[in-house]
Backbone as a printed PyTorch tensor [residue, N CA C, xyz], in Angstrom:
tensor([[[140.4270,  91.6600,  50.3640],
         [139.2420,  92.0990,  49.9250],
         [139.0700,  91.3420,  48.8280]],

        [[137.2520,  91.0690,  49.2950],
         [136.9920,  89.6910,  48.4520],
         [136.6150,  90.8280,  46.6530]],

        [[135.6990,  90.3570,  46.1780],
         [135.4010,  90.6490,  44.6880],
         [134.2370,  91.6540,  44.4620]],

        [[133.0420,  91.6670,  45.7930],
         [132.4180,  92.2440,  45.5770],
         [132.7560,  93.8510,  46.0520]],

        [[133.7100,  93.7550,  47.2620],
         [134.1770,  95.4780,  47.4140],
         [135.1880,  95.5250,  46.6920]],

        [[135.6380,  95.3260,  45.6640],
         [136.7050,  95.4780,  44.5290],
         [136.0460,  96.2120,  44.0670]],

        [[134.2760,  95.1950,  43.4040],
         [133.7780,  96.1260,  42.5540],
         [133.1280,  97.1450,  42.7590]],

        [[133.1990,  97.6510,  43.8080],
         [132.6230,  98.7390,  44.7280],
         [133.7600, 100.3410,  44.8910]],

        [[134.9140,  99.4330,  45.4880],
         [135.8040, 100.7900,  45.0790],
         [136.8140, 101.1150,  43.7140]],

        [[136.5340, 100.3160,  43.1670],
         [137.4640, 100.4770,  42.0840],
         [136.7780, 100.3190,  40.4300]],

        [[136.3540, 101.1210,  39.9350],
         [136.0340, 100.4690,  38.4040],
         [136.7350, 101.2930,  37.3180]],

        [[137.0920, 100.2090,  36.4130],
         [137.2250, 100.9540,  34.9460],
         [136.9600,  99.7560,  33.7810]],

        [[135.9660, 100.5880,  33.1130],
         [135.9850,  99.9610,  31.5780],
         [136.7060,  98.9520,  30.9200]],

        [[136.2210,  98.6150,  30.2220],
         [137.1130,  98.1630,  29.3160],
         [137.7110,  99.1650,  28.3470]],

        [[138.2700,  99.2620,  27.7620],
         [138.0360, 100.1460,  26.8100],
         [139.2490, 100.3610,  25.3950]],

        [[139.0940, 100.6230,  24.2640],
         [139.5870, 100.8340,  22.7770],
         [140.8570, 101.8600,  23.2450]],

        [[141.5980, 101.4010,  22.0550],
         [143.0210, 102.5030,  22.0070],
         [142.6160, 103.8980,  21.8130]],

        [[143.0780, 104.9700,  22.6990],
         [142.4410, 106.3930,  22.4240],
         [142.3930, 107.2240,  21.3380]],

        [[141.9320, 107.7220,  20.5260],
         [141.9750, 108.3670,  19.3560],
         [141.3970, 109.5190,  19.3550]],

        [[141.9500, 110.3270,  18.0690],
         [141.3930, 112.2330,  18.5700],
         [140.2770, 112.0340,  18.5250]],

        [[139.6670, 112.7440,  18.9580],
         [137.9740, 113.1450,  19.6410],
         [137.7420, 114.4540,  18.3030]],

        [[136.5560, 114.7650,  17.4410],
         [136.3640, 115.8390,  16.9950],
         [136.1060, 116.4510,  17.8980]],

        [[136.1510, 118.1860,  17.1550],
         [135.7150, 119.6750,  18.0670],
         [134.3360, 119.5450,  17.4340]],

        [[133.1660, 120.1710,  17.8440],
         [132.0260, 120.3490,  17.4160],
         [131.5470, 122.0380,  17.5980]],

        [[131.6070, 122.4770,  16.5020],
         [131.5460, 124.5820,  16.7350],
         [130.0170, 124.5160,  17.5860]],

        [[129.7550, 125.5800,  18.5370],
         [128.9560, 125.9200,  19.6660],
         [127.8590, 126.6380,  18.3230]],

        [[128.4440, 126.6170,  17.0050],
         [127.2400, 127.6870,  16.2690],
         [126.7570, 126.0210,  14.9880]],

        [[127.3900, 125.1120,  15.4820],
         [127.4230, 124.0310,  14.4050],
         [125.8390, 123.6950,  13.9860]],

        [[125.4160, 123.2200,  12.9990],
         [123.8990, 122.7410,  12.6310],
         [123.7670, 121.6700,  13.5370]],

        [[124.5970, 120.8950,  13.4440],
         [124.3130, 119.2720,  13.8100],
         [123.7870, 118.9860,  15.3330]],

        [[123.7570, 120.3510,  16.0330],
         [123.7000, 120.0460,  17.7220],
         [122.2470, 120.2650,  17.4710]],

        [[121.5150, 119.2970,  18.6370],
         [120.3030, 119.0570,  19.1430],
         [120.1230, 120.5770,  19.8180]],

        [[118.4480, 121.2960,  19.7820],
         [117.8050, 122.1150,  20.5560],
         [118.2050, 122.0400,  22.3230]],

        [[118.1490, 120.5640,  22.3270],
         [118.5530, 120.1090,  23.7580],
         [119.9990, 120.1460,  24.1220]],

        [[120.9950, 120.5270,  23.6880],
         [122.5280, 121.0260,  23.8270],
         [122.1920, 122.4450,  23.5390]],

        [[121.9900, 123.0000,  23.0480],
         [121.9160, 124.4870,  21.9400],
         [121.2470, 125.2880,  23.7910]],

        [[120.2180, 124.5790,  24.2900],
         [119.5430, 124.8860,  25.2230],
         [120.6290, 125.7120,  26.5230]],

        [[120.6830, 124.4440,  26.5360],
         [122.4550, 124.0910,  27.9130],
         [123.4340, 124.1660,  27.7820]],

        [[123.7840, 125.2740,  26.8140],
         [124.7060, 126.0060,  26.0720],
         [124.3330, 127.4290,  26.9760]],

        [[123.7200, 127.9240,  26.2900],
         [122.5920, 129.3370,  26.6640],
         [122.8600, 128.5590,  27.7530]],

        [[122.6740, 128.0310,  28.8600],
         [121.9100, 128.3650,  30.6370],
         [123.8360, 128.4020,  31.3610]],

        [[124.7800, 127.6010,  30.6830],
         [125.9340, 127.4840,  31.2450],
         [126.8850, 128.1980,  30.8990]],

        [[126.8310, 129.3280,  29.7110],
         [127.7370, 129.8310,  29.3190],
         [127.2360, 131.4780,  29.9160]],

        [[127.9820, 131.6410,  30.9260],
         [128.2260, 132.4250,  32.2070],
         [129.7820, 133.2020,  31.9560]],

        [[129.6810, 133.8640,  33.0910],
         [130.9220, 135.0160,  33.2280],
         [131.6920, 134.1970,  34.1630]],

        [[131.3070, 133.1330,  34.8050],
         [131.9280, 132.0570,  35.5020],
         [132.7060, 130.5240,  34.5390]],

        [[131.7370, 130.3570,  33.7090],
         [131.8780, 129.0400,  32.8280],
         [131.8050, 129.2590,  31.0360]],

        [[132.8180, 128.5540,  30.8110],
         [132.5930, 128.7760,  29.2100],
         [132.4970, 127.3270,  28.6320]],

        [[131.6330, 127.0880,  27.6660],
         [130.9330, 125.6080,  27.4790],
         [131.9890, 125.5470,  26.2350]],

        [[131.9660, 124.1930,  25.9220],
         [132.7650, 123.7840,  24.8440],
         [131.7400, 122.4250,  24.4800]],

        [[132.0710, 121.9840,  23.1820],
         [131.4290, 120.8290,  23.0310],
         [132.3630, 119.8920,  21.8840]],

        [[132.4580, 118.3830,  22.8280],
         [133.1670, 117.2270,  21.7610],
         [132.9710, 116.4670,  21.3040]],

        [[132.6700, 115.7190,  20.9370],
         [132.0410, 114.3990,  20.3170],
         [132.6810, 113.4190,  20.8370]],

        [[132.3640, 113.1500,  21.8900],
         [133.1920, 111.5500,  22.2690],
         [132.8820, 109.9320,  22.0550]],

        [[133.5350, 109.6280,  21.7020],
         [133.9230, 108.6360,  21.1260],
         [133.2880, 107.1520,  21.1950]],

        [[133.3980, 107.0250,  23.1140],
         [132.8210, 106.2490,  23.6060],
         [131.2630, 106.2750,  23.8870]],

        [[131.1990, 107.3680,  24.2220],
         [129.0260, 107.6500,  24.1770],
         [128.9890, 107.6200,  22.9330]],

        [[129.4740, 108.2140,  21.7700],
         [128.9410, 107.9230,  20.5140],
         [127.8990, 109.6860,  20.4530]],

        [[128.6410, 110.3470,  20.9850],
         [127.4350, 111.5660,  21.1360],
         [128.2190, 112.8100,  21.1740]],

        [[127.6500, 113.7170,  21.3810],
         [128.1600, 115.1290,  21.5610],
         [128.2330, 115.1820,  22.5290]],

        [[129.3590, 116.1020,  23.8320],
         [129.0730, 116.3360,  25.2960],
         [130.0110, 117.7080,  25.3100]],

        [[128.9840, 118.2620,  25.9080],
         [128.4920, 119.7300,  26.5820],
         [129.8800, 119.7500,  27.7470]],

        [[130.9700, 120.1980,  27.6560],
         [131.4240, 120.0350,  28.4260],
         [131.9930, 121.3990,  29.4600]],

        [[131.7540, 122.1470,  30.7300],
         [131.5640, 123.2410,  31.1510],
         [133.1390, 123.5920,  31.6390]],

        [[133.8310, 124.6290,  31.1670],
         [135.2270, 124.9480,  31.5350],
         [135.1140, 126.0290,  32.4690]],

        [[135.6530, 125.8240,  33.9730],
         [136.0840, 126.8010,  34.3170],
         [136.6500, 128.2710,  33.8420]],

        [[136.6130, 129.7340,  33.8190],
         [137.3390, 130.7610,  33.3710],
         [138.1230, 130.6910,  33.7850]],

        [[138.0930, 131.3170,  34.7760],
         [139.0880, 131.8470,  36.0270],
         [140.4130, 130.7810,  36.0630]],

        [[139.8360, 129.2960,  35.9980],
         [141.1940, 128.7060,  36.2150],
         [141.9700, 128.8450,  35.1190]],

        [[141.3960, 129.2120,  33.6150],
         [142.2610, 128.9620,  32.1840],
         [142.8670, 130.8250,  32.2980]],

        [[142.6010, 131.7680,  32.5840],
         [142.9040, 132.5230,  32.2640],
         [143.5750, 133.0420,  33.3130]],

        [[144.0190, 133.0770,  34.3370],
         [144.8130, 133.0740,  35.3580],
         [145.9000, 131.7600,  35.0710]],

        [[146.1760, 131.4970,  34.7580],
         [146.8950, 129.9660,  34.5260],
         [148.6000, 130.5620,  34.0190]],

        [[149.0240, 130.2380,  34.2410],
         [150.5520, 131.1110,  33.7150],
         [150.3150, 129.6780,  32.5730]],

        [[150.6420, 128.7340,  31.9700],
         [150.7380, 128.1330,  31.6160],
         [150.2210, 128.4690,  29.7570]],

        [[150.9050, 128.0870,  29.0670],
         [150.1290, 128.4400,  28.0630],
         [148.6850, 127.7850,  27.4120]],

        [[148.9430, 126.4810,  27.8610],
         [147.8100, 125.5700,  27.6460],
         [147.5830, 124.6720,  28.8630]],

        [[146.1880, 124.9590,  29.2020],
         [145.8080, 124.3010,  30.3590],
         [145.3870, 122.7150,  30.0320]],

        [[145.7540, 121.8010,  31.3400],
         [145.3050, 120.1290,  30.6680],
         [144.2190, 120.3870,  31.6930]],

        [[142.7710, 119.5970,  31.0380],
         [141.8620, 119.2170,  31.3780],
         [141.1290, 117.9180,  31.3800]],

        [[141.0890, 117.1030,  32.5200],
         [140.2860, 116.1730,  32.4890],
         [138.8620, 116.0470,  32.5340]],

        [[138.0120, 115.4500,  31.7260],
         [136.2710, 115.6920,  32.0270],
         [135.8390, 114.3630,  32.4940]],

        [[135.9630, 114.3030,  33.0820],
         [135.4060, 112.3850,  33.6990],
         [133.4700, 112.4320,  33.5810]],

        [[132.8770, 111.5870,  32.8910],
         [131.6700, 111.0330,  32.7580],
         [131.0140, 109.4610,  32.3390]],

        [[130.1100, 109.6900,  32.3280],
         [129.8140, 108.1810,  31.8940],
         [128.4290, 108.1220,  30.6780]],

        [[128.8110, 107.3670,  29.7910],
         [127.8580, 106.7840,  29.2980],
         [126.4360, 106.0550,  30.2750]],

        [[125.3490, 106.3700,  29.9460],
         [124.0010, 106.3460,  30.5230],
         [123.3010, 105.1830,  30.3020]],

        [[123.7380, 104.4610,  29.3390],
         [122.8760, 103.4430,  28.5990],
         [123.9710, 102.0780,  29.1180]],

        [[125.2580, 101.9760,  28.5530],
         [125.6690, 101.2030,  29.6740],
         [126.7030, 101.4060,  30.2860]],

        [[126.3500, 102.3310,  31.7460],
         [127.1340, 102.7680,  32.5500],
         [128.7790, 102.8030,  32.3420]],

        [[129.2880, 102.9800,  31.3790],
         [130.4980, 102.6570,  30.7920],
         [130.7990, 104.2150,  31.4550]],

        [[132.3310, 104.3520,  32.4960],
         [132.6450, 105.6430,  32.5460],
         [134.0790, 105.5940,  31.8840]],

        [[134.7710, 107.0280,  31.6790],
         [135.4670, 107.2790,  30.5590],
         [135.6400, 108.4070,  30.9740]],

        [[136.9940, 109.2240,  30.7270],
         [137.4080, 110.8510,  30.5280],
         [137.9480, 111.3680,  29.6020]],

        [[137.6330, 112.4720,  29.1770],
         [137.8710, 112.9720,  27.8150],
         [139.0820, 114.0140,  28.2810]],

        [[140.1720, 113.5500,  27.5070],
         [141.8630, 114.6530,  27.9330],
         [142.1450, 115.5090,  26.9110]],

        [[141.8610, 116.8750,  27.2620],
         [142.5320, 117.6940,  26.6530],
         [143.0560, 118.9550,  27.0810]],

        [[143.9290, 119.8780,  25.9310],
         [144.2940, 120.8590,  26.4700],
         [143.4640, 121.9760,  25.9510]],

        [[143.7730, 123.6850,  26.6490],
         [142.6300, 124.9130,  26.2620],
         [143.6070, 125.4930,  26.3780]],

        [[143.5910, 126.3840,  25.3910],
         [144.4020, 127.4850,  25.4900],
         [144.4080, 129.0500,  26.0010]],

        [[143.9020, 130.2030,  26.3710],
         [143.5890, 131.5340,  26.8880],
         [142.6350, 131.9490,  26.3450]],

        [[142.4070, 131.5700,  25.0570],
         [141.3970, 131.6650,  24.1390],
         [140.0080, 130.5910,  24.2860]],

        [[140.4540, 129.5450,  24.9710],
         [139.6890, 128.2940,  24.8380],
         [139.0820, 127.7710,  23.6320]],

        [[140.3660, 128.0510,  22.8370],
         [140.9050, 126.2930,  21.8060],
         [141.3550, 125.3270,  21.8260]],

        [[140.5660, 124.2360,  21.7350],
         [140.9180, 122.6560,  22.4950],
         [141.6940, 122.1590,  21.6960]],

        [[142.5580, 121.5150,  22.2170],
         [143.8950, 120.8250,  21.9770],
         [143.9210, 119.6670,  21.9860]],

        [[144.3420, 119.0790,  21.3180],
         [144.7570, 117.1700,  21.2940],
         [144.0620, 116.7830,  22.2840]],

        [[142.2630, 116.4160,  21.8100],
         [141.2000, 115.5900,  22.8740],
         [141.5570, 114.1940,  22.5870]],

        [[141.0050, 113.3030,  23.6080],
         [141.3750, 112.2530,  23.3880],
         [140.5120, 111.2810,  24.6710]],

        [[139.9920, 110.3820,  24.5950],
         [139.0230, 109.3430,  25.1710],
         [140.2580, 108.5590,  25.7130]],

        [[139.9450, 108.7920,  27.0150],
         [140.9050, 107.3710,  27.5120],
         [140.1560, 106.6330,  29.0410]],

        [[140.8630, 105.8260,  29.4220],
         [140.5440, 105.1240,  30.5430],
         [140.5800, 105.9420,  32.4540]],

        [[139.7450, 105.3550,  32.9070],
         [139.2910, 105.8780,  33.7560],
         [138.8600, 105.1770,  35.5360]],

        [[139.7950, 105.6960,  36.3480],
         [140.1610, 104.7180,  37.5570],
         [139.1940, 104.9310,  38.5130]],

        [[137.8660, 105.3520,  39.4210],
         [138.0270, 106.0330,  40.6850],
         [138.6420, 105.5220,  41.6270]],

        [[138.7100, 106.1130,  43.0160],
         [138.5540, 105.2340,  44.0880],
         [137.7220, 105.9880,  45.0860]],

        [[137.4260, 105.0900,  45.7140],
         [136.4330, 105.3550,  46.7720],
         [136.8490, 105.6230,  48.2860]],

        [[138.0440, 104.8840,  48.3410],
         [138.7260, 103.8330,  49.5280],
         [140.1390, 104.3200,  50.0360]],

        [[140.2610, 104.6510,  50.7660],
         [141.6290, 105.3040,  51.0850],
         [142.6270, 104.3780,  50.9520]],

        [[143.9120, 104.1210,  51.3860],
         [144.8760, 103.3240,  50.7890],
         [144.9550, 101.6680,  51.4670]],

        [[144.7540, 101.1970,  50.1530],
         [144.7690,  99.4130,  51.0100],
         [145.9310,  99.5270,  51.6480]],

        [[145.2220,  98.5070,  52.1690],
         [146.4300,  97.2860,  52.9170],
         [147.4220,  96.8320,  52.5000]],

        [[148.5910,  96.2840,  53.1930],
         [149.6290,  95.6730,  52.1960],
         [148.9310,  93.9170,  51.9170]],

        [[148.3100,  93.6370,  52.9180],
         [148.0540,  92.1510,  52.0060],
         [147.0030,  92.6160,  51.4960]],

        [[146.1740,  93.4290,  51.3940],
         [145.1050,  93.5480,  49.8860],
         [146.0040,  93.6000,  48.7950]],

        [[147.0050,  94.5760,  48.3570],
         [147.5370,  94.5540,  47.3080],
         [148.8020,  93.4020,  47.4160]],

        [[148.8540,  92.8700,  48.2390],
         [149.6160,  91.9150,  47.4040],
         [148.6560,  90.2350,  47.3630]],

        [[147.2330,  90.5940,  47.5870],
         [146.6970,  89.3680,  47.2100],
         [145.8340,  89.6860,  45.4830]],

        [[146.2620,  90.8220,  45.5800],
         [145.4700,  91.9090,  44.3440],
         [146.5940,  91.3230,  43.1770]],

        [[148.0200,  91.7250,  43.6310],
         [148.8590,  91.6780,  42.6240],
         [148.8670,  90.2820,  42.1390]],

        [[148.6890,  89.2860,  42.9530],
         [149.0260,  87.7410,  42.6310],
         [147.6830,  87.1150,  41.9560]],

        [[146.3740,  88.2600,  41.9500],
         [145.5880,  87.4850,  40.8790],
         [145.5710,  88.0530,  39.4560]],

        [[144.3710,  87.2900,  39.0830],
         [144.9850,  88.2520,  37.4780],
         [144.0760,  88.9600,  36.7960]],

        [[143.0120,  89.8770,  37.4530],
         [142.8490,  91.0780,  37.5390],
         [142.6190,  92.2750,  37.7750]],

        [[143.7310,  92.4030,  39.1010],
         [144.1820,  93.5850,  39.2510],
         [145.9720,  94.1060,  39.7400]],

        [[146.5520,  94.8080,  39.4550],
         [148.0470,  95.0900,  39.4270],
         [148.3510,  96.2730,  40.1350]],

        [[148.5010,  96.7040,  41.3720],
         [148.4380,  97.5480,  41.8330],
         [150.0200,  98.7190,  41.2790]],

        [[149.7820, 100.1870,  41.1990],
         [151.5930, 100.4860,  40.3930],
         [151.0790, 101.5570,  41.9220]],

        [[152.5070, 102.1490,  41.9900],
         [152.7460, 102.7680,  43.0470],
         [153.2640, 104.0510,  42.6680]],

        [[152.5570, 105.6160,  42.7860],
         [152.8470, 106.4610,  41.8810],
         [153.0080, 107.5010,  42.6460]],

        [[154.0100, 108.8320,  42.9010],
         [154.0580, 110.0950,  43.8660],
         [153.1260, 111.1130,  43.3230]],

        [[152.2430, 111.0680,  43.7460],
         [151.1280, 111.9920,  43.9140],
         [151.5210, 113.3680,  44.2390]],

        [[151.5490, 114.7090,  43.4330],
         [151.9990, 115.9140,  43.5610],
         [151.1660, 116.6050,  44.8920]],

        [[149.8220, 116.5790,  44.3390],
         [148.5360, 117.3310,  45.4490],
         [148.2680, 116.1000,  46.7560]],

        [[148.8750, 114.8410,  46.7550],
         [149.1190, 114.5780,  48.0060],
         [150.1340, 114.4140,  49.1510]],

        [[150.7070, 115.0480,  48.1310],
         [152.4970, 114.6900,  48.5440],
         [152.8830, 113.5590,  48.9880]],

        [[152.3980, 112.2440,  48.4370],
         [152.8960, 111.0760,  49.1270],
         [152.4100, 110.1300,  47.7370]],

        [[152.6830, 108.9210,  48.3430],
         [152.8250, 107.1930,  47.2930],
         [151.4510, 107.2700,  47.1630]],

        [[151.1500, 107.0540,  46.2080],
         [149.4970, 106.7830,  46.2120],
         [149.8840, 104.7920,  45.0180]],

        [[148.8220, 103.9380,  45.7200],
         [148.4040, 102.9540,  44.9730],
         [147.0640, 102.3320,  44.3910]],

        [[147.8470, 102.6880,  43.0320],
         [146.5710, 102.7860,  41.8310],
         [146.1400, 101.4490,  41.4610]],

        [[145.2410, 101.1370,  41.6830],
         [144.6220,  99.7550,  41.5630],
         [144.3480,  99.9080,  39.5590]],

        [[145.2220,  98.9560,  38.8860],
         [145.3070,  98.7750,  37.1800],
         [144.5230,  97.3430,  37.1290]],

        [[143.3540,  97.5350,  36.5250],
         [142.9610,  96.0520,  35.7330],
         [143.8930,  95.5570,  34.7070]],

        [[144.5820,  94.4760,  34.8530],
         [145.5590,  94.0110,  33.6410],
         [145.4550,  94.1170,  32.4700]],

        [[143.4920,  93.5020,  31.9130],
         [143.2690,  93.7200,  30.8410],
         [143.4370,  94.7090,  29.8690]],

        [[143.3400,  96.0490,  30.7430],
         [143.5460,  97.3660,  29.9360],
         [145.2300,  97.6220,  29.5110]],

        [[145.6440,  97.3460,  30.1640],
         [147.4420,  97.0820,  29.5410],
         [147.6820,  95.7350,  28.6760]],

        [[147.3460,  94.3210,  29.0390],
         [147.0440,  93.6610,  28.3180],
         [146.5410,  93.8040,  26.9380]],

        [[145.5180,  94.5290,  26.4690],
         [144.7410,  94.3730,  25.8300],
         [145.2870,  95.6810,  24.2630]],

        [[146.2570,  96.6780,  25.3250],
         [146.2920,  97.6270,  24.7620],
         [147.2910,  97.7390,  23.5750]],

        [[147.3880,  98.3460,  22.2150],
         [148.3110,  98.1510,  21.3760],
         [149.4940,  99.1830,  21.3860]],

        [[149.3600, 100.3260,  22.5300],
         [149.8030, 101.0100,  23.0240],
         [151.5740, 100.8910,  23.4900]],

        [[152.6470, 100.7100,  22.9860],
         [153.7780, 101.1130,  23.7700],
         [153.3800, 101.9400,  25.3300]],

        [[152.9790, 103.1750,  25.0180],
         [151.9960, 103.2960,  26.5730],
         [150.7570, 104.2660,  26.7420]],

        [[150.2880, 103.3920,  27.6710],
         [148.3210, 103.0760,  28.0590],
         [148.3590, 104.5650,  29.3060]],

        [[147.7140, 105.1700,  28.2680],
         [147.2600, 106.4930,  29.4170],
         [146.1400, 105.5550,  30.0340]],

        [[145.9540, 106.0260,  30.9690],
         [144.8290, 105.8380,  32.7640],
         [144.8550, 106.8390,  33.9390]],

        [[143.4760, 107.7760,  33.5890],
         [143.4780, 108.3300,  34.6110],
         [142.6450, 107.6200,  35.8550]],

        [[143.6730, 108.3290,  37.2160],
         [143.1180, 107.8790,  38.6430],
         [142.5590, 109.1320,  39.1180]],

        [[141.2830, 108.9340,  39.2890],
         [140.6800, 110.0880,  40.2340],
         [140.4530, 109.3090,  41.7980]],

        [[141.2120, 109.9290,  42.9650],
         [141.3360, 109.5970,  43.8830],
         [140.8740, 111.1320,  44.9640]],

        [[141.3730, 111.0830,  46.2950],
         [141.4930, 111.9950,  47.5310],
         [142.6410, 111.1840,  48.0990]],

        [[142.9460, 112.7400,  48.9010],
         [144.3270, 112.0530,  50.0020],
         [143.4940, 112.0680,  51.5010]],

        [[143.7370, 111.6260,  51.9180],
         [143.8400, 111.1310,  53.6490],
         [143.1870, 112.1940,  54.1340]],

        [[143.4290, 113.4200,  53.5220],
         [143.2340, 114.9060,  54.4870],
         [141.5950, 115.0840,  54.0370]],

        [[141.0400, 114.5230,  53.0070],
         [140.1370, 115.1050,  52.4970],
         [139.8730, 115.5880,  52.0440]],

        [[140.9020, 115.8490,  50.9870],
         [140.4010, 117.0850,  50.0760],
         [139.6190, 117.1240,  49.0960]],

        [[139.3340, 117.9620,  48.3090],
         [138.9160, 118.2000,  47.1510],
         [139.2470, 116.3790,  45.9690]],

        [[138.5520, 115.6820,  45.2840],
         [139.5230, 114.9760,  44.4990],
         [139.8900, 115.4970,  43.4260]],

        [[140.9270, 114.9450,  42.9730],
         [141.5220, 115.1560,  41.7690],
         [142.2780, 114.0410,  41.0410]],

        [[142.9080, 114.2930,  40.5000],
         [143.3630, 113.2350,  39.2720],
         [144.8980, 113.2720,  38.7380]],

        [[145.4250, 112.2640,  38.5550],
         [146.5170, 111.7440,  37.7390],
         [146.8450, 111.2120,  36.6620]],

        [[147.5380, 111.4610,  35.6530],
         [147.2770, 110.4150,  34.4970],
         [148.7040, 109.7630,  34.1510]],

        [[148.6240, 108.3730,  34.2020],
         [149.4940, 107.2230,  34.1980],
         [149.7100, 107.0960,  32.6300]],

        [[150.8650, 106.4470,  32.2450],
         [151.6650, 106.1340,  31.1040],
         [152.0860, 105.0120,  31.3480]],

        [[151.0560, 103.9210,  31.4300],
         [151.8620, 102.7120,  31.6250],
         [152.5710, 101.8790,  30.5440]],

        [[153.6030, 100.9880,  30.9110],
         [154.4190, 100.5140,  29.4980],
         [153.5950,  98.8110,  29.8040]],

        [[153.6640,  97.4140,  28.8060],
         [153.2720,  96.7770,  29.1060],
         [153.7960,  95.5740,  30.0220]],

        [[154.6160,  96.0540,  31.0520],
         [155.4610,  95.8070,  31.9650],
         [154.4480,  96.2870,  33.3710]],

        [[153.5850,  97.2830,  33.1730],
         [153.2410,  98.1890,  34.0160],
         [154.2480,  99.0990,  35.2060]],

        [[155.1350,  99.2710,  33.7310],
         [156.2430, 100.3270,  34.6580],
         [155.7920, 101.4760,  34.1640]],

        [[155.5570, 102.4790,  35.2700],
         [155.2840, 104.1900,  34.8990],
         [156.0590, 105.1170,  33.8120]],

        [[156.0360, 105.3770,  32.9150],
         [156.7160, 105.7370,  31.6600],
         [156.7670, 107.4220,  32.0600]],

        [[155.6790, 107.8350,  32.4980],
         [155.5560, 109.1080,  32.4760],
         [153.9050, 108.9990,  33.3550]],

        [[153.6950, 110.5120,  34.1330],
         [152.9330, 110.5780,  34.4080],
         [152.6950, 112.5680,  34.6730]],

        [[151.2430, 112.6800,  34.5560],
         [150.4790, 114.2360,  33.9690],
         [149.3300, 114.2420,  34.7590]],

        [[149.7150, 115.8920,  35.6150],
         [149.0220, 115.9690,  36.7930],
         [147.6920, 117.5270,  35.9380]],

        [[146.3960, 117.0430,  35.5450],
         [145.6090, 117.4620,  35.0930],
         [145.3830, 118.8820,  35.9540]],

        [[145.1900, 119.9430,  35.2440],
         [145.2100, 121.6230,  36.1830],
         [143.7130, 121.6270,  36.3970]],

        [[143.0560, 120.7080,  35.8150],
         [141.7750, 121.0200,  36.1600],
         [140.7780, 119.8010,  36.1660]],

        [[140.5930, 119.5060,  36.9360],
         [139.2400, 118.2240,  37.0290],
         [138.2780, 117.8030,  36.8850]],

        [[136.8340, 118.0430,  35.8680],
         [135.9690, 118.2050,  36.3710],
         [135.1100, 116.7190,  36.0110]],

        [[134.4550, 116.5900,  36.9060],
         [133.5280, 115.4600,  37.1980],
         [132.2790, 115.8890,  37.0170]],

        [[131.3530, 114.0700,  36.6910],
         [130.1050, 114.9350,  36.1730],
         [129.1900, 113.5630,  36.3110]],

        [[128.0600, 113.9790,  37.6260],
         [127.5790, 113.3290,  38.4620],
         [128.1950, 112.1410,  39.3430]],

        [[128.6010, 111.9240,  39.1560],
         [129.4180, 110.4670,  40.1960],
         [131.1320, 111.0440,  40.3080]],

        [[131.5630, 110.1190,  41.4030],
         [131.1680, 109.2530,  42.3090],
         [129.9610, 109.8250,  43.2500]],

        [[129.3990, 108.7940,  44.1210],
         [127.8880, 109.2970,  44.8280],
         [129.1260, 109.8500,  46.0120]],

        [[130.0460, 110.7670,  46.4780],
         [130.6830, 110.8220,  47.5520],
         [130.9990, 112.0680,  47.1170]],

        [[130.3590, 112.7120,  46.0860],
         [130.5650, 113.9620,  45.5930],
         [129.6690, 115.0150,  45.7700]],

        [[128.4820, 114.4180,  45.8460],
         [127.2730, 115.3250,  46.3020],
         [126.6790, 116.2650,  45.6430]],

        [[126.8960, 115.9150,  44.4320],
         [126.4130, 117.3850,  43.5770],
         [127.2090, 117.4380,  42.0520]],

        [[126.7390, 117.9430,  41.5110],
         [126.0220, 117.7760,  40.2890],
         [128.0090, 117.2880,  39.3530]],

        [[128.1970, 118.2290,  39.1150],
         [129.6940, 118.6990,  38.8600],
         [130.4190, 119.2760,  39.8230]],

        [[132.0450, 118.8010,  39.7120],
         [132.9030, 119.0310,  40.5670],
         [134.2530, 120.0000,  39.8710]],

        [[134.6590, 120.7890,  40.4480],
         [135.7640, 121.7040,  39.8360],
         [136.7260, 121.1610,  40.7750]],

        [[137.8720, 120.9620,  40.1100],
         [139.0170, 120.8550,  40.7980],
         [140.1500, 121.4750,  40.1950]],

        [[140.4730, 123.0990,  40.8540],
         [141.5720, 123.2040,  39.9310],
         [143.0370, 123.4170,  40.4950]],

        [[144.0880, 123.3430,  39.8450],
         [145.2110, 123.6210,  40.3430],
         [146.0990, 124.7380,  40.5410]]])
């Protein structure tokens, strides 16, 4: 796999360490009229809008949460991944947070995202990437795919992280061509998988191109 193909297939931006992200009340005076109009438009029986300030975008982000998936969940808190980008610099990243059945937002933070647009790489491609200075493949078991998947982790993310375990979201699809879904990896500085979490709801906004729709909800 040459550099051009690698840049097309996998994307992961430079990231600062994740930090807590402030939540903005829907009746806050600091909200712009544009966001207020969007809130009124998507606030329906099916969708609950919430607003979180994204530090990577440096702006308030409106997130549409599918109500049914939250209300019918047997979990007390539902884990959500909201993947989006900053249109100014095309920086793709995600907000990870939990929401309870009253739609209170818990523990929001910004983390890196890697988006796959290809099938499982061949062994020679993995060996070549692992020997390079740019990518290190990490193998994990995906609950939805029900198989081992290869996650192409840019070395720079781990090497520059000050965290003992660095969280990274990997968005992908299975060989069966199911809906896209995500897994959160927590990697140590040796690229060892120290923990994995599978979000209950994945919300993708505007990309990647294979979605062919503005929003995509994947609920477990």
